[in-house]
C-alpha positions as CSV (number, residue, x, y, z in Angstrom):
1,M,152.3,73.7,118.8
2,R,153.6,74.8,115.7
3,T,152.0,77.3,113.3
4,K,150.7,74.5,110.6
5,E,149.4,72.0,113.9
6,K,147.9,75.4,115.4
7,F,146.1,76.1,111.8
8,A,144.6,72.8,111.2
9,A,143.3,72.6,114.9
10,A,141.4,76.0,114.2
11,L,139.8,74.9,110.8
12,A,138.6,71.4,112.8
13,V,137.0,73.7,115.3
14,L,135.7,76.8,112.7
15,L,134.0,73.7,110.7
16,L,132.5,72.1,113.5
17,L,131.3,75.6,114.6
18,L,129.7,75.8,111.3
19,L,127.7,72.8,111.3
20,F,126.2,73.4,114.8
21,T,125.1,76.7,113.4
22,A,123.7,75.0,110.4
23,T,121.6,73.0,112.7
24,L,120.2,75.9,115.0
25,P,116.4,76.4,113.9
26,A,115.7,79.3,112.0
27,P,114.1,82.8,113.6
28,G,110.2,83.1,113.0
29,G,108.8,84.2,110.1
30,V,109.3,82.9,106.5
31,P,112.1,81.0,105.8
32,E,115.1,82.4,103.9
33,A,115.1,79.6,101.2
34,V,111.0,81.1,100.5
35,L,112.2,84.1,99.9
36,R,115.4,83.4,98.0
37,A,112.5,81.3,95.8
38,R,111.3,84.8,94.5
39,N,113.8,85.2,92.5
40,G,112.7,81.8,90.1
41,V,109.0,83.8,89.7
42,V,107.7,85.6,87.1
43,R,104.7,87.1,86.1
44,I,103.1,86.1,82.8
45,F,100.8,88.3,80.2
46,I,98.7,87.8,77.1
47,G,98.9,90.9,75.8
48,P,101.0,94.2,76.5
49,D,98.6,95.1,79.6
50,E,96.7,92.1,80.4
51,P,98.2,90.0,83.2
52,S,96.8,86.5,83.3
53,G,99.2,84.6,86.1
54,S,102.3,83.4,87.1
55,G,105.0,81.1,86.5
56,F,108.9,79.8,87.5
57,A,112.0,79.1,85.9
58,L,112.6,75.2,85.7
59,S,115.9,75.8,84.1
60,S,118.6,78.0,82.1
61,D,121.2,78.7,79.9
62,S,122.1,80.6,76.8
63,S,119.3,79.5,74.5
64,G,116.9,80.6,76.8
65,V,114.6,80.1,79.8
66,L,112.7,76.9,80.4
67,I,109.0,78.2,82.9
68,L,106.5,76.3,83.9
69,T,102.8,77.4,84.4
70,S,99.3,76.2,84.3
71,Y,97.7,75.4,80.9
72,H,94.6,77.5,81.7
73,V,96.6,80.4,81.6
74,V,97.7,80.5,78.6
75,K,94.9,78.6,76.8
76,D,93.9,79.7,73.4
77,Q,96.5,83.1,73.6
78,P,99.0,83.6,70.1
79,K,100.9,86.4,72.2
80,L,102.7,85.4,75.3
81,Y,105.0,87.7,77.3
82,C,106.7,87.4,80.7
83,Y,108.0,90.0,83.4
84,F,110.6,89.1,86.2
85,D,111.8,91.6,88.8
86,G,109.9,94.4,86.4
87,A,112.1,93.5,83.3
88,G,110.2,92.7,80.7
89,P,108.4,92.0,78.0
90,V,110.2,89.0,77.4
91,Q,108.1,87.0,74.6
92,L,107.4,83.4,75.0
93,E,106.6,80.1,73.1
94,I,104.9,77.0,74.3
95,K,107.1,74.3,74.0
96,A,104.9,71.2,75.8
97,V,101.0,71.3,77.0
98,S,99.2,68.8,78.9
99,E,95.5,70.1,79.3
100,E,94.5,66.9,81.3
101,Q,97.1,67.9,83.9
102,D,96.9,71.3,83.6
103,L,100.5,72.4,82.8
104,C,102.4,74.4,80.0
105,V,106.3,74.8,79.3
106,L,107.1,77.9,78.1
107,Q,110.5,78.6,76.4
108,T,112.2,82.1,76.2
109,G,114.3,82.9,73.1
110,Y,117.6,84.1,75.4
111,E,118.6,84.0,79.2
112,I,116.7,86.4,81.7
113,E,119.6,88.0,84.1
114,G,118.8,86.9,87.1
115,L,115.9,84.9,87.3
116,E,116.8,81.4,89.3
117,P,115.7,77.8,88.2
118,L,113.9,76.5,91.0
119,P,114.4,72.6,92.3
120,L,111.7,70.1,92.5
121,A,111.3,68.6,95.9
122,D,111.3,65.1,96.5
123,T,107.9,64.5,98.5
124,I,105.3,66.2,100.3
125,S,102.8,65.4,102.9
126,V,99.9,65.9,105.2
127,G,100.6,68.4,107.6
128,K,103.5,69.9,105.9
129,T,103.9,73.9,105.7
130,V,103.8,75.3,102.2
131,Y,104.1,78.7,100.8
132,A,102.4,79.9,97.6
133,L,104.7,82.7,95.4
134,G,102.9,84.8,92.7
135,Y,101.3,87.6,91.4
136,P,97.3,87.4,92.5
137,G,95.2,90.1,91.1
138,V,94.1,91.6,93.8
139,V,97.9,93.2,94.7
140,D,97.2,95.1,91.6
141,D,93.7,96.5,92.9
142,F,95.2,96.8,96.4
143,S,98.3,99.1,94.9
144,G,96.6,101.2,91.5
145,Q,99.5,99.9,90.0
146,T,100.2,96.4,88.1
147,A,102.8,94.6,90.6
148,L,106.1,93.1,88.1
149,R,109.0,93.6,91.1
150,I,110.1,90.7,93.5
151,Q,109.2,92.7,96.4
152,E,106.0,93.0,95.3
153,M,105.1,89.5,94.8
154,T,103.1,87.9,97.4
155,V,104.1,84.7,100.0
156,S,101.2,83.2,101.5
157,D,101.4,80.7,104.0
158,G,99.5,77.3,105.0
159,I,99.5,73.5,105.2
160,V,98.8,70.8,103.2
161,S,95.5,70.1,104.4
162,A,95.3,66.7,102.0
163,L,96.5,64.7,99.3
164,Q,93.8,63.8,96.7
165,S,92.9,63.3,93.2
166,A,90.1,65.8,91.4
167,L,88.6,66.3,88.2
168,T,88.3,69.8,88.7
169,V,91.6,70.5,87.0
170,G,92.4,69.9,83.5
171,N,89.7,68.6,81.1
172,R,88.2,66.3,83.1
173,M,89.3,63.3,81.1
174,R,91.2,61.8,84.3
175,A,91.7,62.4,87.8
176,V,94.3,64.7,88.7
177,K,96.7,64.6,92.0
178,I,96.1,67.6,93.7
179,I,97.5,69.2,96.7
180,Q,94.6,70.5,99.1
181,T,96.1,73.8,101.2
182,N,95.1,76.6,103.0
183,A,97.7,78.9,101.4
184,N,96.1,81.8,99.9
185,M,95.2,81.2,95.9
186,H,93.1,83.9,94.1
187,N,92.9,84.8,90.3
188,G,97.0,85.3,89.1
189,N,98.3,82.3,91.2
190,S,97.4,80.1,88.8
191,G,100.7,79.0,87.6
192,G,102.7,79.9,90.2
193,P,104.9,77.5,92.8
194,L,104.3,75.8,95.8
195,V,107.4,75.9,97.7
196,N,108.4,74.0,101.0
197,E,110.3,75.7,103.9
198,K,113.3,75.1,101.7
199,G,112.4,76.5,98.4
200,Q,111.7,73.6,96.6
201,V,108.7,73.3,94.4
202,V,105.9,70.8,95.5
203,G,103.2,71.8,93.3
204,V,101.8,73.9,90.8
205,S,98.7,76.5,92.1
206,T,95.8,76.2,90.0
207,M,92.8,76.9,91.7
208,G,91.2,78.7,94.8
209,I,87.7,78.3,95.7
210,K,85.5,81.6,96.0
211,A,85.0,83.6,99.2
212,G,81.5,82.8,100.5
213,L,81.4,79.2,98.9
214,A,84.3,77.7,100.8
215,F,87.2,78.5,103.2
216,G,90.4,77.4,103.1
217,F,89.8,74.7,99.9
218,N,92.9,75.5,97.5
219,G,94.9,73.3,95.4
220,A,98.0,72.8,93.3
221,V,99.0,70.4,90.7
222,H,100.9,67.6,92.9
223,L,104.7,67.3,92.1
224,D,104.4,63.5,90.6
225,E,102.4,64.9,88.1
226,V,104.6,67.5,87.5
227,R,107.5,65.2,87.1
228,R,105.5,62.7,85.0
229,F,104.8,65.8,82.6
230,L,108.4,67.0,82.4
231,E,109.8,63.6,81.8
232,G,107.2,62.3,79.9
233,N,108.0,65.4,77.4
234,G,111.9,65.1,77.9
235,I,112.2,68.5,79.4
236,E,115.0,68.6,82.1
237,Y,114.4,70.4,85.5
238,R,116.5,70.6,88.6
239,K,116.1,68.1,91.5
240,S,116.6,68.6,94.8
241,G,118.8,67.1,97.0
242,P,118.4,65.2,100.5
243,S,116.6,66.3,102.9
244,Q,117.8,69.2,105.2
245,P,118.3,66.4,108.8
246,L,120.2,64.1,106.5
247,M,122.1,66.7,104.7
248,L,123.0,68.1,108.2
249,S,123.7,64.2,109.1
250,A,125.8,64.0,105.9
251,A,127.7,67.2,106.8
252,A,128.4,65.8,110.2
253,V,130.3,63.0,109.2
254,I,132.4,64.5,106.4
255,V,133.4,67.6,109.0
256,A,133.9,65.1,111.7
257,A,136.5,63.0,109.5
258,A,138.0,65.7,108.1
259,A,138.6,67.5,111.6
260,A,140.0,63.5,113.0
261,V,142.1,63.6,110.0
262,L,143.8,66.9,110.2
263,L,144.4,66.5,114.1
264,A,146.0,62.9,113.3
265,A,148.0,64.1,111.0
266,A,149.2,67.4,112.9
267,L,149.5,65.6,116.1
268,R,151.9,62.7,114.4
269,R,154.0,65.3,112.4
270,R,154.5,66.8,115.7
271,N,155.3,63.7,117.7
272,C,157.7,62.1,114.8
273,R,159.8,65.2,114.6
274,G,163.0,65.0,117.0
275,P,165.3,67.5,118.7
276,A,166.8,70.3,115.9
277,G,171.0,70.2,115.9
278,A,173.8,67.7,115.8
279,G,171.9,64.9,117.4
280,Q,169.7,64.7,114.0
281,D,172.9,65.4,111.5
282,A,174.2,62.2,113.5
283,R,171.1,59.9,113.0
284,R,171.4,61.1,109.3
285,Q,174.7,59.6,108.7
286,P,175.4,56.4,107.0
287,P,177.4,53.6,108.4
288,A,180.0,53.9,105.9
289,L,181.0,57.2,107.2
290,A,181.3,55.8,110.8
291,A,184.7,55.1,110.5
292,Q,185.7,58.8,109.5
293,T,184.0,59.7,112.8
294,P,186.1,60.6,115.5
295,P,185.1,58.5,118.7
296,A,184.5,61.6,120.8
297,V,182.1,63.0,118.4
298,W,180.2,59.8,117.5
299,A,179.6,59.2,121.5
300,A,178.6,62.4,121.7
301,A,175.8,61.9,118.5
302,S,175.1,58.7,120.0
303,A,173.9,60.6,123.4
304,A,172.2,63.4,121.8
305,A,170.1,60.8,119.5
306,P,167.8,59.0,121.0
307,V,165.8,57.7,118.1
308,S,167.7,57.5,114.8
309,G,166.4,57.1,111.2
310,Y,166.9,53.7,110.9
311,G,165.4,52.4,114.1
312,V,167.3,52.2,117.8
313,S,168.1,49.0,117.3
314,Q,170.0,49.5,113.9
315,L,171.8,52.0,115.3
316,P,175.9,51.6,114.0
317,Q,178.8,51.9,116.4
318,H,182.5,53.4,115.9
319,P,184.5,50.8,115.0
320,S,187.1,51.8,118.1
321,A,183.9,51.5,120.6
322,P,184.2,48.7,123.3
323,G,182.1,46.1,121.9
324,A,181.9,47.4,118.5
325,V,181.7,44.8,115.8
326,Q,184.5,44.5,113.8
327,G,184.6,43.0,110.1
328,G,181.1,44.8,109.3
329,A,179.4,42.7,111.5
330,Q,175.7,43.4,112.7
331,P,175.8,45.3,115.7
332,A,174.5,43.7,118.8
333,A,170.5,45.0,119.6
334,S,170.0,47.5,122.4
335,P,166.9,47.9,124.5
336,V,164.4,50.6,123.1
337,P,164.5,54.1,125.5
338,A,160.7,54.5,126.8
339,G,160.4,58.0,125.6
340,V,160.5,56.5,122.0
341,Q,157.8,53.7,122.8
342,Q,155.8,56.6,125.0
343,R,155.8,58.5,121.7
344,R,154.5,55.2,119.3
345,K,152.2,54.7,121.8
346,S,151.1,58.5,121.6
347,R,150.6,58.2,117.8
348,W,148.3,54.5,118.3
349,G,146.2,56.7,120.8
350,W,145.5,59.4,118.6
351,F,145.0,56.8,115.6
352,A,142.6,55.2,117.7
353,A,140.5,58.4,118.8
354,A,140.2,59.3,115.6
355,V,138.8,55.9,114.3
356,L,136.5,55.9,117.3
357,L,135.4,59.6,116.3
358,V,134.0,58.6,112.7
359,A,132.6,55.7,114.4
360,G,130.5,57.7,116.5
361,V,129.9,59.9,113.8
362,F,128.4,57.1,111.7
363,S,126.6,55.5,114.1
364,W,125.0,59.1,115.3
365,Y,123.8,59.6,111.0
366,T,122.6,56.1,111.6
367,R,121.0,56.6,114.4
368,E,119.1,60.1,113.0
369,T,118.3,58.5,109.7
370,Y,116.6,55.4,111.1
371,L,114.5,57.4,113.4
372,E,113.4,59.7,110.6
373,L,112.5,56.4,109.0
374,R,110.5,55.1,111.7
375,D,108.6,58.2,112.2
376,A,107.7,58.4,108.4
377,W,106.9,54.8,108.2
378,E,104.4,55.5,111.0
379,Q,102.9,58.4,109.4
380,A,102.6,56.2,106.3
381,N,104.7,58.8,104.6
382,Y,106.5,55.9,102.3
383,A,108.5,58.1,100.0
384,Q,110.4,59.8,102.9
385,V,110.7,56.3,103.9
386,A,112.4,55.5,100.2
387,L,114.3,58.8,100.6
388,C,116.0,57.3,103.8
389,Y,116.9,54.0,102.5
390,Q,118.3,55.9,99.7
391,H,120.5,58.3,101.9
392,A,121.3,55.3,104.6
393,P,120.9,51.8,102.6
394,W,122.9,49.8,105.7
395,V,119.9,50.4,108.0
396,Q,117.8,47.8,105.9
397,V,120.3,45.6,108.5
398,W,118.1,46.4,111.6
399,T,114.4,47.1,109.7
400,G,114.5,44.0,107.1
401,P,114.6,44.0,103.6
402,E,110.5,43.8,103.4
403,K,110.0,47.7,104.6
404,K,112.4,48.9,102.0
405,L,110.5,46.6,98.7
406,Y,107.2,47.9,100.6
407,S,107.7,51.6,100.6
408,E,109.2,51.7,97.1
409,A,106.2,49.9,96.2
410,R,103.9,52.6,97.8
411,V,105.6,55.0,96.1
412,N,105.6,53.6,92.6
413,V,101.5,53.4,93.6
414,E,101.3,56.8,94.4
415,N,103.1,57.6,90.9
416,Y,100.4,55.6,89.7
417,E,103.4,53.4,88.3
418,L,101.2,49.8,89.0
419,Q,103.1,47.7,87.0
420,K,106.3,47.8,88.8
421,A,104.7,48.1,92.5
422,I,103.2,44.6,91.8
423,R,106.2,43.4,90.9
424,L,108.1,44.3,94.0
425,F,104.6,43.3,96.3
426,Q,104.7,39.6,94.4
427,Q,108.1,39.8,95.6
428,L,107.0,40.5,99.4
429,D,105.1,37.5,99.6
430,G,102.5,38.8,101.9
431,Y,104.0,40.9,104.2
432,R,101.5,42.8,105.4
433,D,98.8,43.9,103.1
434,S,101.0,43.1,99.5
435,R,98.5,40.7,98.5
436,R,95.5,42.7,99.0
437,Q,97.9,45.2,97.5
438,I,98.2,43.4,94.4
439,R,94.4,42.9,94.1
440,M,93.3,46.4,94.1
441,A,96.6,47.4,91.4
442,E,95.0,44.7,89.1
443,T,91.6,45.6,89.6
444,Y,92.0,49.6,88.8
445,L,94.5,48.4,85.5
446,K,91.7,46.6,84.5
447,V,89.0,49.6,84.9
448,I,91.3,51.9,82.9
449,N,92.1,49.8,80.2
450,G,88.3,49.8,79.7
451,F,87.4,45.8,80.7
452,Q,83.7,47.0,80.8
453,E,81.9,48.8,78.9
454,D,79.0,49.0,80.6
455,P,79.4,51.7,83.7
456,L,77.8,49.6,85.9
457,S,80.1,46.8,86.0
458,E,82.9,50.1,86.2
459,Y,81.6,51.7,89.2
460,L,81.2,47.9,91.0
461,A,84.8,47.2,90.5
462,L,85.7,51.1,91.6
463,Q,83.4,50.2,94.9
464,E,85.7,47.3,95.6
465,I,88.7,49.1,95.7
466,R,87.2,52.4,97.1
467,G,89.7,55.1,98.6
468,Y,92.6,53.7,95.9
469,L,94.1,55.8,94.4
470,D,91.4,58.3,92.8
471,S,89.1,55.3,92.7
472,E,86.8,57.9,94.4
473,T,86.8,60.6,91.7
474,R,86.3,58.0,88.9
475,M,83.0,56.6,90.5
476,E,81.8,60.2,90.8
477,A,82.4,60.8,86.7
478,L,80.4,57.3,86.6
479,W,77.2,59.1,88.0
480,P,76.1,61.1,84.5
481,Q,76.6,57.3,82.7
482,L,74.9,55.7,85.5
483,Y,72.0,58.5,85.5
484,Q,71.2,57.9,81.7
485,K,71.3,54.0,81.5
486,G,69.2,53.8,84.8
487,V,66.6,56.4,82.5
488,E,67.0,53.8,79.2
489,K,66.1,51.2,81.3
490,L,63.1,52.8,82.6
491,R,61.8,53.8,79.3
492,A,62.4,50.2,78.0
493,G,60.0,49.0,81.0
494,Q,63.3,47.2,82.8
495,F,62.3,48.9,86.3
496,S,64.4,46.1,88.0
497,A,67.3,46.7,85.8
498,A,67.1,50.8,86.3
499,A,66.8,49.8,90.4
500,E,70.4,48.6,90.2
501,Y,71.7,51.8,88.5
502,F,70.0,54.6,90.3
503,E,70.9,53.2,93.9
504,H,74.7,53.4,93.4
505,L,73.5,57.8,92.9
506,P,73.9,59.9,95.8
507,E,71.0,61.4,96.8
508,G,69.4,64.7,95.3
509,Y,71.5,63.9,92.5
510,D,70.5,65.8,89.6
511,G,66.7,64.6,88.4
512,T,66.7,61.7,90.3
513,E,64.0,62.4,92.8
514,L,61.4,61.9,90.1
515,Y,62.7,58.5,89.1
516,S,64.0,57.7,92.9
517,S,59.7,58.3,93.2
518,L,59.0,56.0,90.6
519,L,61.2,53.0,91.6
520,S,60.0,53.4,95.5
521,S,56.4,52.6,93.9
522,Y,57.5,49.9,91.6
523,A,59.2,48.1,95.0
524,E,56.4,49.0,96.6
525,V,54.1,47.0,94.2
526,E,56.8,44.2,94.0
527,R,55.6,43.8,98.1
528,G,52.1,43.4,97.8
529,G,51.1,47.0,98.1
530,G,47.6,47.1,97.1
531,P,46.0,49.6,95.0
532,K,47.2,52.6,96.0
533,S,50.8,51.5,95.5
534,C,49.4,50.6,92.2
535,Y,47.5,54.3,91.8
536,A,51.4,55.6,92.9
537,L,53.1,53.6,90.3
538,A,51.1,55.2,87.1
539,V,50.9,58.3,88.5
540,S,54.9,58.2,89.0
541,C,54.9,56.7,85.3
542,G,52.8,59.5,84.1
543,N,54.9,62.2,86.1
544,A,58.2,60.8,84.2
545,G,56.5,60.4,80.9
546,I,57.1,57.0,81.3
547,K,54.3,54.1,80.5
548,L,53.8,51.4,82.1
549,P,54.9,48.2,80.2
550,L,52.7,46.3,78.7
551,F,53.1,43.0,80.4
552,L,52.8,44.7,83.9
553,I,49.8,46.7,82.9
554,D,47.5,43.8,83.3
555,T,48.8,42.9,86.6
556,Y,48.9,46.2,87.8
557,L,45.7,47.7,87.2
558,S,43.3,44.7,87.7
559,E,44.9,45.0,90.8
560,F,44.3,48.8,91.1
561,V,40.5,48.2,90.1
562,Q,40.2,45.5,92.4
563,G,36.9,45.9,94.8
564,I,33.6,47.3,94.4
565,W,33.2,51.1,93.1
566,V,29.9,52.8,92.8
567,S,28.5,56.3,91.8
568,P,26.0,58.8,93.6
569,D,23.6,57.7,90.5
570,G,23.5,54.2,92.2
571,W,26.1,52.6,89.2
572,W,28.4,50.3,90.6
573,F,31.6,48.3,89.1
574,E,33.4,45.1,90.5
575,K,36.1,43.4,90.2
576,T,36.9,40.0,91.5
577,E,39.2,37.2,91.2
578,E,36.9,35.5,88.9
579,G,36.0,38.1,86.8
580,Y,34.3,42.1,86.2
581,A,30.0,42.0,87.5
582,S,28.5,45.6,86.9
583,N,25.3,46.9,86.2
584,L,26.7,48.9,83.4
585,G,26.9,45.7,81.2
586,I,30.5,45.1,81.9
587,Q,30.8,41.0,82.9
588,G,33.1,38.3,82.0
589,D,36.7,38.2,81.5
590,Y,38.9,41.5,80.2
591,R,42.5,42.2,79.7
592,F,44.4,45.4,80.3
593,E,46.3,47.3,77.9
594,R,47.2,50.8,78.5
595,S,44.6,52.8,79.8
596,G,41.5,50.5,78.8
597,M,39.9,46.9,79.5
598,Y,39.5,45.3,76.4
599,G,37.2,42.6,75.7
600,A,33.8,42.8,73.5
601,D,33.6,46.3,74.3
602,V,36.5,48.4,75.1
603,V,36.2,49.9,78.6
604,K,38.6,52.8,79.7
605,F,39.8,54.0,83.0
606,D,40.3,58.1,84.3
607,F,42.0,57.8,87.5
608,Q,41.8,60.9,89.9
609,D,43.3,59.5,92.7
610,A,43.8,55.9,94.2
611,D,39.9,55.9,95.3
612,H,38.4,58.1,92.8
613,M,38.2,57.3,88.9
614,R,36.2,57.9,85.8
615,L,34.7,54.9,83.9
616,I,33.7,55.8,80.3
617,Y,32.2,52.5,78.8
618,N,30.0,53.0,75.2
619,G,30.3,56.8,75.5
620,R,29.3,57.3,79.0
621,Q,31.2,58.4,81.8
622,Y,31.0,57.3,85.4
623,D,32.0,58.6,88.2
624,L,33.2,55.9,90.8
625,T,34.1,55.8,94.0
626,R,36.2,53.1,95.9
627,R,34.1,51.8,98.8
């Protein structure tokens, strides 16, 4: 094998070895990509000596650096600075803000040497390992000095515990998609990146629960919110490439194909090259020179050159040779030597081997992508499913187009792009739960567009799609309005309407115990609970500062005083269905209003409990007990 052939073979082997090395699992500890991601993180100050949080670079050029952080890190601060690996302070200006998403983009006036922009990941799912990078203030307390250098930055790991929406970040005007993780975060981590094992940003650290209240509950603004914020403000950012398995698969195809081509080309050149010497010179002579060549030399050349540049069947003969054709006539065809046929077969064999190698690698790549797609589908990780289709669109030959459309629609739902999702679900014509997904998307759009002014109607609509996007959070946000409306209905004497509002509030919700007791008494009276229930209702109304509605007083108080009441002094009062009788002079029909009974004379009642009352008539008081 000649030098060029050896070089081609060695290069192919080297490429394959590099590919194999790249697929080996990384050793234990923090991945190298995560440690490299620290080169994109800065510490933010709101004064010369007042660290406030962290941030990371989105882009960098000669005009300056764009840095993303949390809005609450820089809120209402006139002067902002950052340090990178001990260098600074670098003054910052606010470029874009989203208070509701708790995000802010800052800009420097010049490029910062060594600061590397971090890419945003494609997706994130529950159970994945993540790493929080930043400068928590507790590190300063621990070391006794302000941490500014990369080596002083903290790296804390954890997993994605849940993906949800919450009103606990931003300005509480709308629910924000967050990543819940047990990666440790403290004051100062805010604004720093939450990255995956490839060093790609999946979220922006925004909150942590204080020790003693909960453990392992920390939050980061979801990368979907980050993308929506950046794209909405026309801010460019780095995007990640394909996932590592797909990248390695693609690299395998390229490397294997390159290796096959190099080897095939090298072997073809080797097989096509004949032996050097007089034979080669003779083969290169054109037919016109044949007459000038002595017969002995021509015969020697013909014997030494089994392969001609003109093809064996066209090998010219010397005019004087036996059997030579005179007058320029074409010579008779001669049989192809066995050696030539063998070499031709060898060339075709190598070509076929190269084609088979490429086909095999393509099949392997397709299988790996299909398996990754299948696993993502089973885990309902639709973003990863869509990514697999993007990198290998031909796999839908085996999966069918419906799965691809469905995963794209679900990704649109996760990104709150519901109009796009509805159009895709409509194309699926009932595939899986596409009709239900359309109904939920349409209901959600009606809710956020304010189709009802009454919070109860909005709450009931959200209750129909409970668990869809941030419906749970939106329902929770409606509790104060339900509470207020319920109180208004109570004060207006509309007990049944008030009950509809209060029944949707959680048990123990702020101030509901009092009103819940009142409504419970009301429900008992409605069921004919008797005098004691009537008294309990009256007491509950008094405690709540609410008067019984006038149209109810006659019914409830008359039921309450139903029966015979007596005093130790021998006075008695009786209420029957026909009317009233007593030895106090109270007789006939009376109507009840507020706390009294009105007729010819005014009779007032002061109830001590369900069985004791003080009756006031004509200025005299009578303490009566139910008999």
